[in-house]
C-alpha angles and dihedrals in degrees: 000000000000115000116251094031125114135198122265091241093053092048091047091049094049094046093049091050092048090052103037102045096053089044090051092049091046090051091052090048092049090048090052092049091048091052090048091050090049092052090047090050089050089049090049093053096042095045092046090050090044091052090051091048092048090050091049090048092052092046093048092046091053092047090050091049091050092049092049092045091051091050092048092048090057095046118122092229093064092043100046109004128109123256091260092051090047091050091051090047092053093049091051090046092053091052095044098052114096094223124074103269115202097182142353119195139178114211130193105235093206098053102018089230124139113256095182134355141175093208134050103244133046118265111259120251133059125274115255099217094156093076093058129075117238089228126048108253098186137038097248132027112262120224089234089068091064111104112218124192136169117242115215114224090242089069095051114110091216131023112261131203092228121065103205113079124169131190118210122190125190129183119244117206123197126233089276092056094251122138105248109148144017123223111214127189129188112199135178113219103183134043130195112278116192113219109232120208109276092015113135100186093089129200119281126255120181122200126182122228089254089062100256117142104233100177132020135150088239106070093206090062094057112101094021123123117243088233086071091059123093090234093053094134093051091045092050090051089048090051093051093049094046094046088049089059098256119140111204149131134262142180117237132185110185108035091092131049125279093020094280113176109249137192119211137187117201145192137159142238132191111274109255092201110111093220090054101053111158093024130100143230118226113221118203128192103202128190131170111255089233091059092048091051098040093116088063090073092071091040091055090053092049091047090051092055090042092053092054092048092047093049091053091046091047093052091050092047092049091050089054095043093048090050092050093047096043097047096076090049092048091049090051090049092050091049092051095046092053102082093194090065090060091072098033123104092228112119123244111269109270098207091088089065095092115196093223091068090057089048089049090052090051090048091050090049091051090047091053089050090051090049090051089050091049090048090054089048090051090051090049091048090049091051091048090050090051090048091048090050090050091048091050091049090051089046092053091049092047093044093049088054092046091049095044094052098060091036091055089047092051092047092047095049093046091047091053092049093043094051090048094238091146119104095209144014090252090057090050090051090049092054091045090050089052090050090049092050090050091048091051089050089050090049091052090053092048091047090053091051091049092047093051089048090053090048093052090047091048092237101114110113139175133207110227118210141145104289131184104229099196100067090048093052091046092050092050091050090050092051091053096043094094092052090048091052093048092054093040094237123156120228118214117197131173121230102283118212119245093248136012120172121208134169105252148114104266097210095044092045090052089051091052094047091048090052094048096044090041090055090049091053093042096051097040116084098174139359126047146304121224126202121192133175122202135174116218114205096193094063099023090236139131115222125201113200122198112189124180138179094225136125095303126210133266111254091237092054100047100087092043092060091076091061119093117262093012120130132165088233111027100174122112091235095056118131097241125055129222142103100249093243102103100086093040091053091044093053092050092048093048092047090050086054088054092250137109138235126201134182126203136173131173089222144284116344091006101100133249135256123204120190122195119189124192131180115263118233109260116255095016117133108203139124114359123204108253094204 
């Protein structure tokens, strides 16, 4: 054996191990990352919902306090009772309220002295008497008259577990309707909530729209501006999203102690503080990332054991697979090394003819066939692109001719009028009328070009509404009546109903009908044009049929006419004008109106029939098809 060589089985074994073990480890890693992403997604949803719930709870607690404070302000005890009765009333009020009440006080507005109180010291903060009327202007106190303010923790007489304290002040009028006292209430809205491992409710953080931290489990953070935090940029982005009404999720790094990575869901509520009317509070539900991902600890342990088991199983499986794959090759080697077998009539061992090679050959053959098919499709696409390029070239040539003709007419008429070649005012008006007609024709061509450009850009739109079909059809017939008279064509119409409602865009539908009827008049030299309207119960549609006795269309050309830039006769010297865009625009407009348009012709010189179907308005009882 030559040095440096190895057996096929050993090479196969080593390669399989080199491939399978990294793939196994990568699969385990991807599984771990997927589990981590799933837990983070769960944390995102739960924390966002928790933030919304906490905001709703704060908002409801404030509303309940305001309602109770309004009711208490209007009580007879505060208006007429003695100081002892008022003291008893305040103590009962503090116990009855659902929120943690730190102090309730009754203050004489004239002297500023306490009349009754449930705590020893006066509540911090001045009275805002300017916002109240000296005389009661309504029968009952309105919640809007309650003055609400946030109390920073530095002004609290005693440290509190919660970090969100509000002061609410309501006016108290006596029996004569005179402002005599003010009822003040100091309430704590949040309490400290420890975050247990695996808990995804989070602890609350409240930030005002001005960026002041109003509530935080760490007392030293309360009252600080978010600009002072290391994550100021992230917090500013969070504030913008929450104030804009978005409820989402964000990673933070410095809102807690020791730089622990945090995850936070957030929402917002209207600010209850009177001085901040129209602004919002941002409510955060914050949880350490470690707590949100605590289930991953057990998953990591399970994955570790699983990796060891899978590696052992993989090695055993690879040993078996390499033996199975190498055995046919070894049998073939043994057969070739045995010279006696060269002259024997025994056949070559068949076990080296592995079925997968035949399957691979079949797969390669199918792939070649697919490549041939794709090549044919590419050739067809190339031919279609060439044809489209040719059609656009013809369209440009045709359009330039169509644009030049009315432009030359406008310039000629205006030149005659400008140079005063007319013999009378009537002749001038006639030339100006010709110029106007040419300009209108030019505008129609430009509008068609703009419409097809919008269609190709996907920007053409319609406004669907309940539309009476009959006046639109009658208006279109009226607009084409002069052209019908000039060509001596007869118009046949069935007895239209007085009203027939369809779901369509009136202006776009009128444009389509003008195009269809205009084509019928343009391509009919003699004979008649017939317009019929039928309602089809099976499809809940109304169909307008325009049938002419004109030049007809070759059967091979009919479907192509709905493509942009396609005309039966595309040369600039053709008998009939036009840009070839009308039917393409009409089809797109009708399809946008959830309808359909179809064209049929028995052949050349045998007339053409165009059928337009639109959805009927639901619940409308109108014309019924008599067929």
